[in-house]
N, C-alpha and C positions, 0 to 999 in steps of 0.2 A: 878404612876398615883394616883390621889387623888379624893375622892368623899365626898359628905355630906349626903348621904342616898339614899332612893328610890323615884322614880318619883310618884307624886300624880296624874298625868295625865294618864299615861298608866299602872301604878301599877306594872311594872316589871323592868323598866330600872334603872340604877344607875345614880345619879345626879353627873356627873363628873365635876371637875374644869378644865376648858380649857382656852386657850389663842388664840385670833385671830392672825394669822401669820403676817398680814399686819399692823394692828393698835396696836398690843400687849395688847389689852384690855383683862382682865381676866373676865370670866363669867361662868355661870353654864349651862351645856347642858346634856340632857338625852341621854344615849348611845343607847336607843331603839327607842323612838319616835322622837328624835331630837328637842324637845322643848327646848327653850333657855330662860335664865333669866339673868338680869343684876346683881342681888344680891341674896344671898343664902336665905334670909328670904322669898322672894316671891316664890322661887323655892320650899322650904319646905312646903309652904302653897298651892302650885299649882295655884298661881294667877299671872296675868300680864305676861304670857309667850308669846314668839314670835317664829317664825320659819324663817330661812334663812335671819335673820338680819345681822348676822356676816358671815365672809368669811371662808376660810380654817383655820383649827385649828391645834394647837400643844399643847403639855402638858407642863404646867409651872413647875418650880422647887418649892420646898416647900418654899424657900426664897421669890420667886415671890408672892406666895399665902399669906404668912404671912404679906407682905407689905400692903395687902388690909385691914388688921385689921378687918376682919369679926369676928363676935361673934357667931360662930358655931363650932361644932365638925368636925374635918377633919379626914377622914379615908384613909389609904393607901390601894390600891388594885393592882392586877396584872392581865392583860388579858391573 
């Protein structure tokens, strides 16, 4: 699993990189408060977040994530 840092909203959750199982869209989701962001820049600033916009999630591969061409540091973690 991969993340980009800690949530600015709840101040405790990891900003995980996840993928919607149905649409395959990759987005950011806090593992504690479940806030969601379409891009990592907004997630790291704590702006433009939503909840329940996306459906059931799965974890993308590093190859899936790199295809997004995001300009952020990506950290690997294990639950």
